[in-house]
C-alpha positions in Angstrom: -4.1 27.1 -6.5 -6.1 26.1 -3.4 -5.1 23.5 -0.8 -7.6 21.0 -2.0 -6.3 21.3 -5.6 -2.8 20.8 -4.4 -3.9 17.7 -2.5 -5.4 16.2 -5.6 -2.1 16.4 -7.5 -0.1 14.1 -5.3 1.2 10.6 -5.6 -0.5 7.7 -3.8 1.3 5.7 -1.2 1.7 2.1 -2.4 0.8 2.9 -6.0 3.3 1.8 -8.7 5.1 4.7 -10.3 4.1 3.5 -13.8 0.4 2.9 -12.9 -1.6 4.4 -15.7 -4.2 5.7 -13.2 -1.6 7.9 -11.4 -2.8 10.3 -8.8 -6.1 10.5 -6.9 -9.2 8.9 -8.4 -12.7 10.4 -8.2 -14.9 8.9 -5.5 -11.9 7.9 -3.3 -10.9 9.5 0.1 -7.3 10.5 0.7 -5.2 12.0 3.5 -1.9 13.8 2.9 1.2 12.5 4.8 3.2 15.3 6.3 6.9 15.1 7.2 8.9 11.9 7.7 9.9 9.6 4.9 6.6 9.6 3.1 6.2 13.4 3.1 3.8 14.6 0.4 2.3 11.2 -0.5 -1.4 10.6 -0.3 -2.9 7.7 1.6 -6.1 6.2 0.3 -8.4 5.8 3.3 -11.5 4.9 1.3 -13.6 2.5 3.3 -11.7 3.0 6.6 -13.9 3.3 9.6 -13.8 6.4 11.8 -11.9 4.3 14.4 -9.3 3.3 11.9 -8.7 6.8 10.7 -8.6 8.1 14.2 -5.8 5.7 15.1 -3.5 6.6 12.1 -1.3 4.1 10.3 2.0 2.3 10.4 3.0 2.3 6.8 5.7 0.0 5.3 8.7 1.8 3.9 12.4 1.3 3.2 13.0 5.0 3.5 12.7 5.3 7.3 15.1 4.8 10.2 15.0 1.0 10.0 15.2 0.6 6.2 13.7 -2.6 4.8 11.2 -4.0 7.3 10.5 -0.6 8.9 7.3 1.4 9.1 6.6 5.1 9.2 4.0 6.1 11.8 1.4 8.7 10.9 -1.3 10.2 13.1 -4.2 12.5 12.1 -3.5 16.1 12.7 -6.0 17.6 15.3 -8.4 19.9 13.6 -7.2 19.0 10.1 -8.6 15.6 9.1 -7.0 15.5 5.6 -3.4 15.8 7.0 -1.6 13.1 9.0 1.7 14.0 10.7 4.7 11.7 11.0 5.3 10.6 14.6 8.3 8.4 14.1 9.5 5.1 12.7 9.1 1.6 13.9 10.7 -1.8 13.1 8.4 -4.7 12.1 8.5 -7.4 14.6 9.2 -11.0 13.3 
């Protein structure tokens, strides 16, 4: 199985586990989250501007260092635009 096929089999960040439309949907754009608490999930970046995708994302998660109220930080991997690497965890500020 090729890398693109493996990418299309993943779960989507933020999608309910019982969503009947599990997995990637045709016509949508995804990046794979690598390492950290969200390792292996796909992030739907459909409609994101080039500036938004270049800056990465701070994704809410209870699985990181700060638990509830924390975020996992992911940045695009240089030379591999469909994979974003974990760069650490952050706490939400009140």
